[in-house]
N, C-alpha and C positions, 0 to 999 in steps of 0.2 A: 687424422690418418690414422687407419687403422691394418694391421696385418692382417687382418679380414679378410678385408675387402679387396687388399692388396691381389691374396690368397685369391679371391671369386673372381679377379679380374684375367687373371692368368689361369684358370683353369683349375689350381690345382689344391688339392683334400688329401695328402698323404700326411702322414705322421712327420712332426721337425722336429722334434723333441729338441736332437741330438744339434749341433752341429759338426756335426762329420760330414766328411765329399762327398756321399751320397744324396745327403739331401742336398749340398751345394747344387749338386751335378741336377736335379729334376727338377727345383727352384729355377739353375736356369734353360735350362729346356722349354721349363712350361715361361717365360719367360721373352726367348725369343721365337717362340710358334706362336704366341700371343699380340705381341706387341711391335709395333714395325716400326721400322727407322726410316723414317719419314721426316722430308722439311717441309713440308704441303704449307705452315703456318707463314712462310714466307713467299710463297705465291697467293694467297689468298689475304695477303693484308694484315696476318695477326701477328702483336711482338710476341716473342720468345724468350721470357720471365725464366731465369732463375733460380731465384728462387723455389724451394725444398715444394712448399706447398701452393706454389703454381704450376710446379710441375707432376705432380699428383693430383691435382686435379685436372688437370688436361689430361692428364696418360690413364688414373685410375677412376674418376668418375664422368670426363669426358671421350673416354672409348675411345681414343688419340693414340700416336705413336708420338716417337720426340725425335733427331741427336744422339747424337755420343753423349753431350755435356748434361743432356734430360733420360737420355735411359739409363745410361749408367748409373746418372747418381740417385735414381731410385729402387734401385740393384742394392745401391751403397747405404743406405737407408736401411734396405728391408732385412738382408745380411745383419746389418748393428743390431737391427729387434731382434734376429735373430740369437745373437751369440757370438756371428762371428767377429775376426779378428779382422779386421779389412779395413784398408786404406787406398786415396786415387792417386794415381800414378798420369802426370801428363807426356805425352807423346809428339813427333813431328813424323805422319804422316809421309812416302814418298810419293813423289811425282811424276810419271813412266816418264811423262813429255822434259819434262824438265832434269830427267838423270839424276835427282837426287831429293834429297828431304829437306824438307819444306824450314826455314829460320825460325820457324819463329812456333811453340808448340801450339796445337791444333784438333788434339783428339785426348780423351781422356779415357781410360782403364781402370779395373780396380784390381789389387792384388791381397788374397785370401791368405791368412797361415794356419793351418790346418797339424796339431801334431809337431810341428814343429819346422813341417816342408808349406812352403809358398808357392803357391798358385796363381797364374792372371786368371783371371773375368772378363770378359769385354762382349760385353753384351750390344756395343754403338757400332761395329764397322759397316756391318750390310752389309745386301750385297751376296756374291760369291766367296768374297774373305769371312764373312762370321762365323767362327769358329763353334761347336756345334756341346760342348765340354771342357771344362775350367781344363787348362793348361799348367802343369807340370814347370815353375822355374827352374828347368837344365836346361844348359848350353849344351848347344852339337847332336842331340836328341831328333831322333823322330820323332809323333805321337802323331800318328795313325787314328783321322777321325773320319766320319761318312762324306765328310765334305773337301777329303786331301788331307793332303799329310801338311801335319804343321810344324815350325820348329824354330829355334832359338839360340842366335848365337852374339855370347857377350864378348865385349873386345875393353879392356880398361874399363869396364865399372860402367857402357853404355851396353845395352841388351840392342839386337836386329829381332825384327817378326820377320820373319815369312815364311811360303808357300809354294809348293811342288807342283805347279800348273799339269791340268789334265785338261789331257784333248775335249773339242765339242761338238758333237753331232748334229746338225742343222739341216731338218730334212728337208725347208724349201729357203732354198741360202734368200738372202736380198741385202736390203738396207738396213743394216742395223745398231741402234743405236746402243747396245750394251758396251762396259765400263769393260774396254780389254787390253792389254797389253804389247805394244812391239814387243817382238820374239828377240825373250833376250836369254835365251837355253833355258832353263825347263824350271826356273824360279823365280817366283814375280816377289819383289820387295815391296813387303807390306807396310808395318813404320817401327822410329825408333824410339826408345824409354832410358832415362834411368830409373832405380828407386826409389830417388826424394817423395817422398807424403808431399800432396796436396791439397788446399783447400779449396769447395768447390765459386771460393769466392774468386783463386788466382785465375778463375775462366772467365769474368763477368767482359772483361775485354778484348779478351776472343772475342765471346755471343754476340758481343756489338757489336764488333767489327763485320762478322759473318756476316748479318743482316744488312752490313747496306754498301759493303763493297763492294761493287762489281764484277769482279776478276776472277770470281767463287767459282767453284761448280754445283755449290749448288744455291748461290743468285745464277744459276746459268741452268738452273735440271731442275722439275717440279720432280722429288724423288721418291719413292714408299718401295720396299722392299719389306719383306718377311719368309721368314724359313720356316718349313712345312715339316710333312714330316719323313720325304724320302728328299729331298730338294729348295727351291727358294719358289717367290714369286717376286718383279721388279717390276713396274711400271714408272719408268720413265718417263716427261711429258708425254707422248700420246701411244709409247711401245711398252706394251705388256710383254715383257719376258718368261716363263718357266720352263724350269732347267731343272731334269732329273737328273742325282748322280749318280755318277759309276752304273749308268741304265750298262756301260757293256767295261766289259777290261778297259780301265785307265781312263776311260773318257763318259763325256754330260752328256744326256740327250735337252736339246733347246727348241723352244719354238717362242717362235716371235708372229705377234696378232701385232697391226697401226688400229688405236682407236679412234673412236670419234669425239667430241664432245661430251656429246649425249653419254657413252659408252664407257668415261673416265668415269664419270659420276656414278655410275651403276658396278664396275669394277673395283673403284674404290669402298662401296660398300658390299659387296655381295664375298670379294676373296679374300677382302683387309680389314674388315669390320667398322669401316671409317665413315662419318656421315658430317663432313663441313656446317661449322656454320656460316661462314660464309662461301662467297665464289672465286673458286681456285680457276687460277690465269697455267695453263700445263705449258 
């Protein structure tokens, strides 16, 4: 594994001598704009291995994406190589249908400490809840970014991550698969976590379980999302959603297209830079 090869994969060619916030932010943005959040392996008969070399080969050499455990693990490795004080954390994501957080940890994220300040770096949530910059780990403070206003609320050692929702402007409203939430005011709960450091092996059981459990969203839908310079692309099943952030004041522009099987393959290549070795069943 080679940090220069990783930089080539994420099209990053700026200086990186200092393990500072500016460098972290730049690397993070390149990472989320070139490496898709995707679970396509589950839908084309490939096993997802959690060891670092497999993840590196898949994302860096085969130009694929991955889901949180893979994407954040690769970023963890890269940041360690660059001298950052970084650790892996585990989170329970919020399930709007159940109106609660999952009982088991089902998400990974990173904590980076720079000059005594802690930041959360999470490249693996995908879709409209993907942050674009590291967030300061501070309770109750609104942290506006291009995708929206994010914040953490801390209660008794547990941190809650949420986003202020914006309205969507859909020029041709029709049937949409785009994951949205029932209206619960304008706050979207995303996940909760503690600051207990984790190892990637702590997620092996989860990784195996999610590849076989029929009731989880990753099994039910083939998902591929990528952040762009002004919004995001999301291919869920045969539905391609293109979102432009803050198209109008407090409103995002959403275009939705339904693709054919042939168009799915072409779209993955043209828009996400992904060429699969095996046949995808959307």
